[in-house]
PDB file of N, CA, C and O in Angstrom:
ATOM      1  N   MET A   1     -70.869  16.341 -31.115  1.00  0.00           N
ATOM      2  CA  MET A   1     -71.456  15.901 -32.549  1.00  0.00           C
ATOM      3  C   MET A   1     -72.699  16.691 -32.707  1.00  0.00           C
ATOM      4  O   MET A   1     -73.518  16.744 -31.790  1.00  0.00           O
ATOM      5  N   ARG A   2     -72.885  17.357 -33.922  1.00  0.00           N
ATOM      6  CA  ARG A   2     -74.123  18.058 -34.331  1.00  0.00           C
ATOM      7  C   ARG A   2     -75.081  17.136 -34.734  1.00  0.00           C
ATOM      8  O   ARG A   2     -74.734  16.051 -35.200  1.00  0.00           O
ATOM      9  N   GLY A   3     -76.383  17.481 -34.593  1.00  0.00           N
ATOM     10  CA  GLY A   3     -77.380  16.796 -35.055  1.00  0.00           C
ATOM     11  C   GLY A   3     -77.886  16.982 -36.512  1.00  0.00           C
ATOM     12  O   GLY A   3     -77.399  17.948 -37.099  1.00  0.00           O
ATOM     13  N   LYS A   4     -78.725  16.268 -37.154  1.00  0.00           N
ATOM     14  CA  LYS A   4     -79.283  16.512 -38.508  1.00  0.00           C
ATOM     15  C   LYS A   4     -79.777  17.777 -38.620  1.00  0.00           C
ATOM     16  O   LYS A   4     -79.453  18.439 -39.605  1.00  0.00           O
ATOM     17  N   ASP A   5     -80.521  18.247 -37.771  1.00  0.00           N
ATOM     18  CA  ASP A   5     -81.160  19.626 -38.031  1.00  0.00           C
ATOM     19  C   ASP A   5     -80.071  20.765 -37.903  1.00  0.00           C
ATOM     20  O   ASP A   5     -80.192  21.789 -38.575  1.00  0.00           O
ATOM     21  N   GLN A   6     -79.134  20.607 -37.142  1.00  0.00           N
ATOM     22  CA  GLN A   6     -77.972  21.656 -37.144  1.00  0.00           C
ATOM     23  C   GLN A   6     -77.092  21.652 -38.417  1.00  0.00           C
ATOM     24  O   GLN A   6     -76.641  22.651 -38.976  1.00  0.00           O
ATOM     25  N   LEU A   7     -76.912  20.267 -38.809  1.00  0.00           N
ATOM     26  CA  LEU A   7     -76.312  20.077 -40.005  1.00  0.00           C
ATOM     27  C   LEU A   7     -76.771  20.802 -41.310  1.00  0.00           C
ATOM     28  O   LEU A   7     -75.979  21.309 -42.104  1.00  0.00           O
ATOM     29  N   PHE A   8     -78.202  20.802 -41.462  1.00  0.00           N
ATOM     30  CA  PHE A   8     -78.830  21.307 -42.675  1.00  0.00           C
ATOM     31  C   PHE A   8     -79.078  22.854 -42.298  1.00  0.00           C
ATOM     32  O   PHE A   8     -79.049  23.695 -43.196  1.00  0.00           O
ATOM     33  N   GLU A   9     -79.317  23.208 -41.001  1.00  0.00           N
ATOM     34  CA  GLU A   9     -79.594  24.642 -40.830  1.00  0.00           C
ATOM     35  C   GLU A   9     -78.276  25.529 -41.191  1.00  0.00           C
ATOM     36  O   GLU A   9     -78.336  26.539 -41.893  1.00  0.00           O
ATOM     37  N   ASP A  10     -77.216  25.078 -40.684  1.00  0.00           N
ATOM     38  CA  ASP A  10     -75.858  25.679 -41.008  1.00  0.00           C
ATOM     39  C   ASP A  10     -75.393  25.542 -42.395  1.00  0.00           C
ATOM     40  O   ASP A  10     -74.526  26.276 -42.871  1.00  0.00           O
ATOM     41  N   GLY A  11     -75.977  24.595 -43.040  1.00  0.00           N
ATOM     42  CA  GLY A  11     -75.637  24.360 -44.460  1.00  0.00           C
ATOM     43  C   GLY A  11     -74.155  23.660 -44.650  1.00  0.00           C
ATOM     44  O   GLY A  11     -73.458  23.671 -45.664  1.00  0.00           O
ATOM     45  N   ASP A  12     -73.891  23.066 -43.408  1.00  0.00           N
ATOM     46  CA  ASP A  12     -72.538  22.424 -43.390  1.00  0.00           C
ATOM     47  C   ASP A  12     -72.613  20.829 -43.687  1.00  0.00           C
ATOM     48  O   ASP A  12     -71.678  20.043 -43.528  1.00  0.00           O
ATOM     49  N   VAL A  13     -73.792  20.541 -44.106  1.00  0.00           N
ATOM     50  CA  VAL A  13     -73.965  19.089 -44.379  1.00  0.00           C
ATOM     51  C   VAL A  13     -72.937  18.449 -45.515  1.00  0.00           C
ATOM     52  O   VAL A  13     -72.694  17.244 -45.572  1.00  0.00           O
ATOM     53  N   PHE A  14     -72.464  19.281 -46.266  1.00  0.00           N
ATOM     54  CA  PHE A  14     -71.518  18.885 -47.205  1.00  0.00           C
ATOM     55  C   PHE A  14     -70.168  18.612 -46.801  1.00  0.00           C
ATOM     56  O   PHE A  14     -69.433  17.774 -47.326  1.00  0.00           O
ATOM     57  N   GLY A  15     -69.816  19.542 -45.614  1.00  0.00           N
ATOM     58  CA  GLY A  15     -68.564  19.450 -45.049  1.00  0.00           C
ATOM     59  C   GLY A  15     -68.521  18.481 -43.750  1.00  0.00           C
ATOM     60  O   GLY A  15     -67.467  18.373 -43.123  1.00  0.00           O
ATOM     61  N   ALA A  16     -69.508  17.885 -43.418  1.00  0.00           N
ATOM     62  CA  ALA A  16     -69.774  17.053 -42.167  1.00  0.00           C
ATOM     63  C   ALA A  16     -68.815  15.863 -42.488  1.00  0.00           C
ATOM     64  O   ALA A  16     -68.563  15.466 -43.626  1.00  0.00           O
ATOM     65  N   SER A  17     -68.314  15.348 -41.326  1.00  0.00           N
ATOM     66  CA  SER A  17     -67.494  14.037 -41.255  1.00  0.00           C
ATOM     67  C   SER A  17     -68.579  12.898 -41.529  1.00  0.00           C
ATOM     68  O   SER A  17     -69.795  13.019 -41.383  1.00  0.00           O
ATOM     69  N   ASP A  18     -67.874  11.750 -41.965  1.00  0.00           N
ATOM     70  CA  ASP A  18     -68.736  10.711 -42.230  1.00  0.00           C
ATOM     71  C   ASP A  18     -69.534  10.149 -40.802  1.00  0.00           C
ATOM     72  O   ASP A  18     -70.641   9.613 -40.848  1.00  0.00           O
ATOM     73  N   ALA A  19     -68.815  10.357 -39.618  1.00  0.00           N
ATOM     74  CA  ALA A  19     -69.469   9.958 -38.400  1.00  0.00           C
ATOM     75  C   ALA A  19     -70.713  10.805 -38.195  1.00  0.00           C
ATOM     76  O   ALA A  19     -71.743  10.373 -37.679  1.00  0.00           O
ATOM     77  N   GLU A  20     -70.549  11.980 -38.617  1.00  0.00           N
ATOM     78  CA  GLU A  20     -71.813  12.899 -38.349  1.00  0.00           C
ATOM     79  C   GLU A  20     -72.873  12.622 -39.332  1.00  0.00           C
ATOM     80  O   GLU A  20     -74.049  12.699 -38.977  1.00  0.00           O
ATOM     81  N   LEU A  21     -72.540  12.290 -40.593  1.00  0.00           N
ATOM     82  CA  LEU A  21     -73.525  11.990 -41.400  1.00  0.00           C
ATOM     83  C   LEU A  21     -74.213  10.559 -41.042  1.00  0.00           C
ATOM     84  O   LEU A  21     -75.401  10.338 -41.277  1.00  0.00           O
ATOM     85  N   ASP A  22     -73.364   9.646 -40.466  1.00  0.00           N
ATOM     86  CA  ASP A  22     -74.027   8.222 -39.984  1.00  0.00           C
ATOM     87  C   ASP A  22     -74.950   8.657 -38.824  1.00  0.00           C
ATOM     88  O   ASP A  22     -76.100   8.219 -38.802  1.00  0.00           O
ATOM     89  N   ASN A  23     -74.520   9.475 -37.879  1.00  0.00           N
ATOM     90  CA  ASN A  23     -75.289   9.887 -36.904  1.00  0.00           C
ATOM     91  C   ASN A  23     -76.620  10.540 -37.423  1.00  0.00           C
ATOM     92  O   ASN A  23     -77.684  10.167 -36.931  1.00  0.00           O
ATOM     93  N   ALA A  24     -76.597  11.471 -38.369  1.00  0.00           N
ATOM     94  CA  ALA A  24     -77.762  12.078 -38.819  1.00  0.00           C
ATOM     95  C   ALA A  24     -78.752  11.013 -39.588  1.00  0.00           C
ATOM     96  O   ALA A  24     -79.980  11.068 -39.522  1.00  0.00           O
ATOM     97  N   LEU A  25     -78.126  10.194 -40.207  1.00  0.00           N
ATOM     98  CA  LEU A  25     -78.847   9.034 -40.847  1.00  0.00           C
ATOM     99  C   LEU A  25     -79.668   8.197 -39.767  1.00  0.00           C
ATOM    100  O   LEU A  25     -80.826   7.796 -39.892  1.00  0.00           O
ATOM    101  N   LYS A  26     -78.828   8.023 -38.692  1.00  0.00           N
ATOM    102  CA  LYS A  26     -79.411   7.089 -37.624  1.00  0.00           C
ATOM    103  C   LYS A  26     -80.640   7.892 -37.017  1.00  0.00           C
ATOM    104  O   LYS A  26     -81.706   7.302 -36.843  1.00  0.00           O
ATOM    105  N   GLU A  27     -80.499   9.213 -36.700  1.00  0.00           N
ATOM    106  CA  GLU A  27     -81.618  10.083 -36.387  1.00  0.00           C
ATOM    107  C   GLU A  27     -82.805   9.974 -37.219  1.00  0.00           C
ATOM    108  O   GLU A  27     -83.901   9.700 -36.731  1.00  0.00           O
ATOM    109  N   LEU A  28     -82.604  10.199 -38.586  1.00  0.00           N
ATOM    110  CA  LEU A  28     -83.603  10.069 -39.580  1.00  0.00           C
ATOM    111  C   LEU A  28     -84.224   8.736 -39.592  1.00  0.00           C
ATOM    112  O   LEU A  28     -85.424   8.650 -39.852  1.00  0.00           O
ATOM    113  N   SER A  29     -83.520   7.681 -39.335  1.00  0.00           N
ATOM    114  CA  SER A  29     -84.266   6.318 -39.647  1.00  0.00           C
ATOM    115  C   SER A  29     -84.918   5.814 -38.119  1.00  0.00           C
ATOM    116  O   SER A  29     -85.690   4.858 -38.039  1.00  0.00           O
ATOM    117  N   THR A  30     -84.542   6.498 -37.115  1.00  0.00           N
ATOM    118  CA  THR A  30     -85.167   5.956 -35.762  1.00  0.00           C
ATOM    119  C   THR A  30     -86.002   7.061 -35.346  1.00  0.00           C
ATOM    120  O   THR A  30     -86.689   6.809 -34.356  1.00  0.00           O
ATOM    121  N   GLY A  31     -86.131   8.272 -35.861  1.00  0.00           N
ATOM    122  CA  GLY A  31     -86.902   9.467 -35.406  1.00  0.00           C
ATOM    123  C   GLY A  31     -88.306   9.430 -35.900  1.00  0.00           C
ATOM    124  O   GLY A  31     -88.555   8.843 -36.953  1.00  0.00           O
ATOM    125  N   TYR A  32     -89.243  10.021 -35.207  1.00  0.00           N
ATOM    126  CA  TYR A  32     -90.654   9.896 -35.566  1.00  0.00           C
ATOM    127  C   TYR A  32     -90.937  11.300 -36.002  1.00  0.00           C
ATOM    128  O   TYR A  32     -90.506  12.234 -35.327  1.00  0.00           O
ATOM    129  N   VAL A  33     -91.754  11.540 -37.271  1.00  0.00           N
ATOM    130  CA  VAL A  33     -92.171  12.897 -37.611  1.00  0.00           C
ATOM    131  C   VAL A  33     -93.751  12.749 -37.653  1.00  0.00           C
ATOM    132  O   VAL A  33     -94.345  12.018 -38.446  1.00  0.00           O
ATOM    133  N   PRO A  34     -94.378  13.592 -36.633  1.00  0.00           N
ATOM    134  CA  PRO A  34     -95.629  13.358 -36.391  1.00  0.00           C
ATOM    135  C   PRO A  34     -96.426  14.270 -37.548  1.00  0.00           C
ATOM    136  O   PRO A  34     -97.629  14.069 -37.711  1.00  0.00           O
ATOM    137  N   ASN A  35     -95.862  15.080 -38.190  1.00  0.00           N
ATOM    138  CA  ASN A  35     -96.426  15.899 -39.059  1.00  0.00           C
ATOM    139  C   ASN A  35     -96.258  15.482 -40.433  1.00  0.00           C
ATOM    140  O   ASN A  35     -95.110  15.546 -40.872  1.00  0.00           O
ATOM    141  N   ASP A  36     -97.231  15.043 -41.246  1.00  0.00           N
ATOM    142  CA  ASP A  36     -97.169  14.401 -42.595  1.00  0.00           C
ATOM    143  C   ASP A  36     -96.637  15.627 -43.517  1.00  0.00           C
ATOM    144  O   ASP A  36     -96.011  15.405 -44.553  1.00  0.00           O
ATOM    145  N   MET A  37     -96.913  16.854 -43.090  1.00  0.00           N
ATOM    146  CA  MET A  37     -96.628  18.100 -44.017  1.00  0.00           C
ATOM    147  C   MET A  37     -95.099  18.276 -44.126  1.00  0.00           C
ATOM    148  O   MET A  37     -94.586  18.786 -45.123  1.00  0.00           O
ATOM    149  N   VAL A  38     -94.322  17.796 -42.967  1.00  0.00           N
ATOM    150  CA  VAL A  38     -92.782  18.020 -43.150  1.00  0.00           C
ATOM    151  C   VAL A  38     -92.115  16.694 -43.244  1.00  0.00           C
ATOM    152  O   VAL A  38     -90.886  16.701 -43.180  1.00  0.00           O
ATOM    153  N   ARG A  39     -92.735  15.548 -43.388  1.00  0.00           N
ATOM    154  CA  ARG A  39     -92.080  14.140 -43.546  1.00  0.00           C
ATOM    155  C   ARG A  39     -91.344  14.297 -44.769  1.00  0.00           C
ATOM    156  O   ARG A  39     -90.216  13.806 -44.721  1.00  0.00           O
ATOM    157  N   HIS A  40     -91.709  14.914 -45.989  1.00  0.00           N
ATOM    158  CA  HIS A  40     -90.975  14.862 -47.199  1.00  0.00           C
ATOM    159  C   HIS A  40     -89.565  15.478 -46.851  1.00  0.00           C
ATOM    160  O   HIS A  40     -88.589  15.111 -47.504  1.00  0.00           O
ATOM    161  N   ARG A  41     -89.428  16.430 -45.812  1.00  0.00           N
ATOM    162  CA  ARG A  41     -88.158  17.111 -45.608  1.00  0.00           C
ATOM    163  C   ARG A  41     -87.168  16.005 -45.086  1.00  0.00           C
ATOM    164  O   ARG A  41     -86.029  15.904 -45.543  1.00  0.00           O
ATOM    165  N   GLU A  42     -87.612  15.269 -44.207  1.00  0.00           N
ATOM    166  CA  GLU A  42     -86.815  14.224 -43.652  1.00  0.00           C
ATOM    167  C   GLU A  42     -86.326  13.155 -44.751  1.00  0.00           C
ATOM    168  O   GLU A  42     -85.186  12.693 -44.708  1.00  0.00           O
ATOM    169  N   ILE A  43     -87.168  12.825 -45.643  1.00  0.00           N
ATOM    170  CA  ILE A  43     -86.805  11.878 -46.851  1.00  0.00           C
ATOM    171  C   ILE A  43     -85.757  12.523 -47.698  1.00  0.00           C
ATOM    172  O   ILE A  43     -84.782  11.933 -48.162  1.00  0.00           O
ATOM    173  N   ILE A  44     -86.054  13.827 -47.864  1.00  0.00           N
ATOM    174  CA  ILE A  44     -84.930  14.578 -48.887  1.00  0.00           C
ATOM    175  C   ILE A  44     -83.720  14.717 -48.060  1.00  0.00           C
ATOM    176  O   ILE A  44     -82.683  14.617 -48.716  1.00  0.00           O
ATOM    177  N   ARG A  45     -83.582  14.902 -46.910  1.00  0.00           N
ATOM    178  CA  ARG A  45     -82.418  14.886 -46.144  1.00  0.00           C
ATOM    179  C   ARG A  45     -81.698  13.572 -46.119  1.00  0.00           C
ATOM    180  O   ARG A  45     -80.480  13.491 -46.276  1.00  0.00           O
ATOM    181  N   GLY A  46     -82.475  12.560 -45.919  1.00  0.00           N
ATOM    182  CA  GLY A  46     -81.897  11.173 -45.898  1.00  0.00           C
ATOM    183  C   GLY A  46     -81.201  10.909 -47.334  1.00  0.00           C
ATOM    184  O   GLY A  46     -80.077  10.413 -47.410  1.00  0.00           O
ATOM    185  N   ILE A  47     -81.933  11.269 -48.427  1.00  0.00           N
ATOM    186  CA  ILE A  47     -81.434  11.086 -49.829  1.00  0.00           C
ATOM    187  C   ILE A  47     -80.183  11.989 -50.044  1.00  0.00           C
ATOM    188  O   ILE A  47     -79.253  11.638 -50.770  1.00  0.00           O
ATOM    189  N   THR A  48     -80.211  13.135 -49.393  1.00  0.00           N
ATOM    190  CA  THR A  48     -79.123  14.062 -49.610  1.00  0.00           C
ATOM    191  C   THR A  48     -77.918  13.295 -48.915  1.00  0.00           C
ATOM    192  O   THR A  48     -76.926  13.006 -49.584  1.00  0.00           O
ATOM    193  N   ILE A  49     -78.007  12.974 -47.596  1.00  0.00           N
ATOM    194  CA  ILE A  49     -76.912  12.342 -47.025  1.00  0.00           C
ATOM    195  C   ILE A  49     -76.388  11.110 -47.646  1.00  0.00           C
ATOM    196  O   ILE A  49     -75.172  10.927 -47.716  1.00  0.00           O
ATOM    197  N   ASN A  50     -77.264  10.229 -48.115  1.00  0.00           N
ATOM    198  CA  ASN A  50     -76.869   9.129 -48.769  1.00  0.00           C
ATOM    199  C   ASN A  50     -76.128   9.408 -50.044  1.00  0.00           C
ATOM    200  O   ASN A  50     -75.251   8.630 -50.420  1.00  0.00           O
ATOM    201  N   THR A  51     -76.479  10.609 -50.802  1.00  0.00           N
ATOM    202  CA  THR A  51     -75.927  11.014 -51.980  1.00  0.00           C
ATOM    203  C   THR A  51     -74.438  11.348 -51.635  1.00  0.00           C
ATOM    204  O   THR A  51     -73.507  10.800 -52.226  1.00  0.00           O
ATOM    205  N   ILE A  52     -74.274  12.213 -50.716  1.00  0.00           N
ATOM    206  CA  ILE A  52     -73.021  12.724 -50.132  1.00  0.00           C
ATOM    207  C   ILE A  52     -72.069  11.386 -49.752  1.00  0.00           C
ATOM    208  O   ILE A  52     -70.929  11.227 -50.190  1.00  0.00           O
ATOM    209  N   LYS A  53     -72.606  10.674 -49.059  1.00  0.00           N
ATOM    210  CA  LYS A  53     -71.747   9.475 -48.651  1.00  0.00           C
ATOM    211  C   LYS A  53     -71.355   8.595 -49.966  1.00  0.00           C
ATOM    212  O   LYS A  53     -70.200   8.201 -50.130  1.00  0.00           O
ATOM    213  N   SER A  54     -72.312   8.340 -50.813  1.00  0.00           N
ATOM    214  CA  SER A  54     -71.909   7.568 -52.098  1.00  0.00           C
ATOM    215  C   SER A  54     -70.893   8.326 -52.978  1.00  0.00           C
ATOM    216  O   SER A  54     -70.105   7.692 -53.681  1.00  0.00           O
ATOM    217  N   GLN A  55     -70.901   9.761 -52.947  1.00  0.00           N
ATOM    218  CA  GLN A  55     -69.899  10.363 -53.818  1.00  0.00           C
ATOM    219  C   GLN A  55     -68.603  10.284 -53.045  1.00  0.00           C
ATOM    220  O   GLN A  55     -67.538  10.092 -53.632  1.00  0.00           O
ATOM    221  N   ARG A  56     -68.672  10.412 -51.890  1.00  0.00           N
ATOM    222  CA  ARG A  56     -67.242  10.153 -51.030  1.00  0.00           C
ATOM    223  C   ARG A  56     -66.733   8.922 -51.310  1.00  0.00           C
ATOM    224  O   ARG A  56     -65.520   8.859 -51.508  1.00  0.00           O
ATOM    225  N   HIS A  57     -67.443   7.844 -51.375  1.00  0.00           N
ATOM    226  CA  HIS A  57     -67.158   6.557 -51.525  1.00  0.00           C
ATOM    227  C   HIS A  57     -66.499   6.275 -52.903  1.00  0.00           C
ATOM    228  O   HIS A  57     -65.505   5.564 -53.047  1.00  0.00           O
ATOM    229  N   ILE A  58     -67.236   6.977 -54.004  1.00  0.00           N
ATOM    230  CA  ILE A  58     -66.777   7.014 -55.291  1.00  0.00           C
ATOM    231  C   ILE A  58     -65.427   7.633 -55.483  1.00  0.00           C
ATOM    232  O   ILE A  58     -64.581   7.188 -56.259  1.00  0.00           O
ATOM    233  N   ASP A  59     -65.279   8.701 -54.716  1.00  0.00           N
ATOM    234  CA  ASP A  59     -64.128   9.570 -54.899  1.00  0.00           C
ATOM    235  C   ASP A  59     -62.877   8.598 -54.338  1.00  0.00           C
ATOM    236  O   ASP A  59     -61.783   8.536 -54.899  1.00  0.00           O
ATOM    237  N   ARG A  60     -63.210   7.917 -53.235  1.00  0.00           N
ATOM    238  CA  ARG A  60     -62.078   7.155 -52.547  1.00  0.00           C
ATOM    239  C   ARG A  60     -61.675   6.082 -53.738  1.00  0.00           C
ATOM    240  O   ARG A  60     -60.525   5.962 -54.159  1.00  0.00           O
ATOM    241  N   ILE A  61     -62.653   5.425 -54.149  1.00  0.00           N
ATOM    242  CA  ILE A  61     -62.364   4.271 -55.204  1.00  0.00           C
ATOM    243  C   ILE A  61     -61.681   4.918 -56.357  1.00  0.00           C
ATOM    244  O   ILE A  61     -60.787   4.238 -56.862  1.00  0.00           O
ATOM    245  N   GLU A  62     -61.917   6.127 -56.899  1.00  0.00           N
ATOM    246  CA  GLU A  62     -61.331   6.786 -58.062  1.00  0.00           C
ATOM    247  C   GLU A  62     -59.784   7.106 -57.701  1.00  0.00           C
ATOM    248  O   GLU A  62     -58.864   6.989 -58.511  1.00  0.00           O
ATOM    249  N   ALA A  63     -59.641   7.528 -56.360  1.00  0.00           N
ATOM    250  CA  ALA A  63     -58.239   7.923 -55.986  1.00  0.00           C
ATOM    251  C   ALA A  63     -57.377   6.531 -55.823  1.00  0.00           C
ATOM    252  O   ALA A  63     -56.188   6.565 -56.137  1.00  0.00           O
ATOM    253  N   ARG A  64     -57.919   5.385 -55.369  1.00  0.00           N
ATOM    254  CA  ARG A  64     -57.194   4.061 -55.568  1.00  0.00           C
ATOM    255  C   ARG A  64     -56.980   3.693 -56.887  1.00  0.00           C
ATOM    256  O   ARG A  64     -55.863   3.279 -57.199  1.00  0.00           O
ATOM    257  N   ASN A  65     -57.891   3.774 -57.742  1.00  0.00           N
ATOM    258  CA  ASN A  65     -57.714   3.440 -59.148  1.00  0.00           C
ATOM    259  C   ASN A  65     -56.682   4.346 -59.846  1.00  0.00           C
ATOM    260  O   ASN A  65     -55.869   3.832 -60.614  1.00  0.00           O
ATOM    261  N   GLN A  66     -56.677   5.523 -59.639  1.00  0.00           N
ATOM    262  CA  GLN A  66     -55.458   6.311 -60.167  1.00  0.00           C
ATOM    263  C   GLN A  66     -54.270   5.884 -59.748  1.00  0.00           C
ATOM    264  O   GLN A  66     -53.374   5.862 -60.592  1.00  0.00           O
ATOM    265  N   LYS A  67     -53.980   5.472 -58.450  1.00  0.00           N
ATOM    266  CA  LYS A  67     -52.727   4.912 -57.873  1.00  0.00           C
ATOM    267  C   LYS A  67     -52.473   3.763 -58.611  1.00  0.00           C
ATOM    268  O   LYS A  67     -51.395   3.642 -59.194  1.00  0.00           O
ATOM    269  N   LEU A  68     -53.426   2.808 -58.662  1.00  0.00           N
ATOM    270  CA  LEU A  68     -52.981   1.464 -59.363  1.00  0.00           C
ATOM    271  C   LEU A  68     -52.855   1.683 -60.826  1.00  0.00           C
ATOM    272  O   LEU A  68     -52.071   0.913 -61.380  1.00  0.00           O
ATOM    273  N   THR A  69     -53.413   2.503 -61.530  1.00  0.00           N
ATOM    274  CA  THR A  69     -53.193   2.952 -62.810  1.00  0.00           C
ATOM    275  C   THR A  69     -51.754   3.457 -62.853  1.00  0.00           C
ATOM    276  O   THR A  69     -51.125   3.003 -63.808  1.00  0.00           O
ATOM    277  N   TYR A  70     -51.196   4.139 -62.196  1.00  0.00           N
ATOM    278  CA  TYR A  70     -49.922   4.714 -62.200  1.00  0.00           C
ATOM    279  C   TYR A  70     -48.884   3.628 -62.014  1.00  0.00           C
ATOM    280  O   TYR A  70     -47.849   3.621 -62.680  1.00  0.00           O
ATOM    281  N   ILE A  71     -49.188   2.640 -61.031  1.00  0.00           N
ATOM    282  CA  ILE A  71     -48.377   1.578 -60.767  1.00  0.00           C
ATOM    283  C   ILE A  71     -48.169   0.724 -61.984  1.00  0.00           C
ATOM    284  O   ILE A  71     -47.048   0.473 -62.425  1.00  0.00           O
ATOM    285  N   ILE A  72     -49.415   0.237 -62.571  1.00  0.00           N
ATOM    286  CA  ILE A  72     -49.461  -0.443 -63.674  1.00  0.00           C
ATOM    287  C   ILE A  72     -48.683   0.116 -64.832  1.00  0.00           C
ATOM    288  O   ILE A  72     -48.012  -0.673 -65.497  1.00  0.00           O
ATOM    289  N   ILE A  73     -48.701   1.426 -65.153  1.00  0.00           N
ATOM    290  CA  ILE A  73     -48.064   2.079 -66.327  1.00  0.00           C
ATOM    291  C   ILE A  73     -46.563   2.129 -65.922  1.00  0.00           C
ATOM    292  O   ILE A  73     -45.714   2.094 -66.813  1.00  0.00           O
ATOM    293  N   VAL A  74     -46.213   2.206 -64.652  1.00  0.00           N
ATOM    294  CA  VAL A  74     -44.683   2.183 -64.276  1.00  0.00           C
ATOM    295  C   VAL A  74     -44.058   0.649 -64.568  1.00  0.00           C
ATOM    296  O   VAL A  74     -42.979   0.413 -65.112  1.00  0.00           O
ATOM    297  N   LEU A  75     -44.934  -0.232 -64.109  1.00  0.00           N
ATOM    298  CA  LEU A  75     -44.393  -1.672 -64.156  1.00  0.00           C
ATOM    299  C   LEU A  75     -44.408  -1.983 -65.608  1.00  0.00           C
ATOM    300  O   LEU A  75     -43.384  -2.477 -66.080  1.00  0.00           O
ATOM    301  N   THR A  76     -45.475  -1.753 -66.421  1.00  0.00           N
ATOM    302  CA  THR A  76     -45.438  -2.078 -67.895  1.00  0.00           C
ATOM    303  C   THR A  76     -44.184  -1.257 -68.478  1.00  0.00           C
ATOM    304  O   THR A  76     -43.527  -1.839 -69.341  1.00  0.00           O
ATOM    305  N   SER A  77     -43.832  -0.120 -68.144  1.00  0.00           N
ATOM    306  CA  SER A  77     -42.879   0.553 -68.874  1.00  0.00           C
ATOM    307  C   SER A  77     -41.574  -0.205 -68.400  1.00  0.00           C
ATOM    308  O   SER A  77     -40.801  -0.619 -69.265  1.00  0.00           O
ATOM    309  N   VAL A  78     -41.330  -0.381 -67.214  1.00  0.00           N
ATOM    310  CA  VAL A  78     -40.071  -1.203 -66.873  1.00  0.00           C
ATOM    311  C   VAL A  78     -40.064  -2.581 -67.428  1.00  0.00           C
ATOM    312  O   VAL A  78     -39.001  -3.188 -67.560  1.00  0.00           O
ATOM    313  N   SER A  79     -41.107  -3.053 -67.729  1.00  0.00           N
ATOM    314  CA  SER A  79     -41.147  -4.630 -68.288  1.00  0.00           C
ATOM    315  C   SER A  79     -40.753  -4.210 -69.857  1.00  0.00           C
ATOM    316  O   SER A  79     -39.860  -4.929 -70.305  1.00  0.00           O
ATOM    317  N   ILE A  80     -41.162  -3.354 -70.631  1.00  0.00           N
ATOM    318  CA  ILE A  80     -41.004  -3.114 -71.935  1.00  0.00           C
ATOM    319  C   ILE A  80     -39.431  -2.781 -71.986  1.00  0.00           C
ATOM    320  O   ILE A  80     -38.733  -3.362 -72.817  1.00  0.00           O
ATOM    321  N   ILE A  81     -38.905  -1.900 -71.150  1.00  0.00           N
ATOM    322  CA  ILE A  81     -37.449  -1.437 -71.269  1.00  0.00           C
ATOM    323  C   ILE A  81     -36.550  -2.715 -70.913  1.00  0.00           C
ATOM    324  O   ILE A  81     -35.499  -2.932 -71.517  1.00  0.00           O
ATOM    325  N   LEU A  82     -37.019  -3.522 -69.921  1.00  0.00           N
ATOM    326  CA  LEU A  82     -36.170  -4.798 -69.655  1.00  0.00           C
ATOM    327  C   LEU A  82     -36.074  -5.651 -70.739  1.00  0.00           C
ATOM    328  O   LEU A  82     -35.020  -6.209 -71.042  1.00  0.00           O
ATOM    329  N   SER A  83     -37.351  -5.814 -71.478  1.00  0.00           N
ATOM    330  CA  SER A  83     -37.382  -6.744 -72.671  1.00  0.00           C
ATOM    331  C   SER A  83     -36.679  -6.254 -73.815  1.00  0.00           C
ATOM    332  O   SER A  83     -36.114  -7.064 -74.551  1.00  0.00           O
ATOM    333  N   ILE A  84     -36.641  -4.968 -74.068  1.00  0.00           N
ATOM    334  CA  ILE A  84     -35.733  -4.509 -75.024  1.00  0.00           C
ATOM    335  C   ILE A  84     -34.252  -4.623 -74.676  1.00  0.00           C
ATOM    336  O   ILE A  84     -33.410  -4.913 -75.527  1.00  0.00           O
ATOM    337  N   LEU A  85     -33.993  -4.408 -73.529  1.00  0.00           N
ATOM    338  CA  LEU A  85     -32.561  -4.568 -73.229  1.00  0.00           C
ATOM    339  C   LEU A  85     -32.023  -5.997 -73.228  1.00  0.00           C
ATOM    340  O   LEU A  85     -30.847  -6.271 -73.466  1.00  0.00           O
ATOM    341  N   VAL A  86     -32.981  -6.890 -72.940  1.00  0.00           N
ATOM    342  CA  VAL A  86     -32.741  -8.348 -72.986  1.00  0.00           C
ATOM    343  C   VAL A  86     -32.530  -8.817 -74.480  1.00  0.00           C
ATOM    344  O   VAL A  86     -31.684  -9.647 -74.814  1.00  0.00           O
ATOM    345  N   PHE A  87     -33.387  -8.195 -75.317  1.00  0.00           N
ATOM    346  CA  PHE A  87     -33.340  -8.421 -76.647  1.00  0.00           C
ATOM    347  C   PHE A  87     -32.052  -7.865 -77.356  1.00  0.00           C
ATOM    348  O   PHE A  87     -31.482  -8.485 -78.254  1.00  0.00           O
ATOM    349  N   ILE A  88     -31.658  -6.699 -76.900  1.00  0.00           N
ATOM    350  CA  ILE A  88     -30.335  -6.062 -77.465  1.00  0.00           C
ATOM    351  C   ILE A  88     -29.179  -6.859 -76.941  1.00  0.00           C
ATOM    352  O   ILE A  88     -28.358  -7.173 -77.803  1.00  0.00           O
ATOM    353  N   PHE A  89     -28.957  -7.218 -75.827  1.00  0.00           N
ATOM    354  CA  PHE A  89     -27.678  -7.753 -75.331  1.00  0.00           C
ATOM    355  C   PHE A  89     -27.736  -9.277 -75.237  1.00  0.00           C
ATOM    356  O   PHE A  89     -26.880  -9.899 -74.609  1.00  0.00           O
ATOM    357  N   LYS A  90     -28.667  -9.825 -75.814  1.00  0.00           N
ATOM    358  CA  LYS A  90     -28.728 -11.280 -75.969  1.00  0.00           C
ATOM    359  C   LYS A  90     -27.941 -11.883 -76.940  1.00  0.00           C
ATOM    360  O   LYS A  90     -27.974 -13.104 -77.091  1.00  0.00           O
TER     361      LYS A  90
END
């Protein structure tokens, strides 16, 4: 598993797995930065990782919502068609 520094140096942070991002966040939250001049870099990395994870979560929710919307449309259509058929043949 790659560390946080390698993820950002390679520019592959956007393609990293959730486990790698979790590991990088763990490194960021438990590591010590002795130099105040580079501490902001670690803060920005943490914000970047959290943004990526949040966007992935939103994308998963949106995919589920699209599936549910499709199911609701199909069920509503079936219900309307059945109602019309019952009304016609009653």
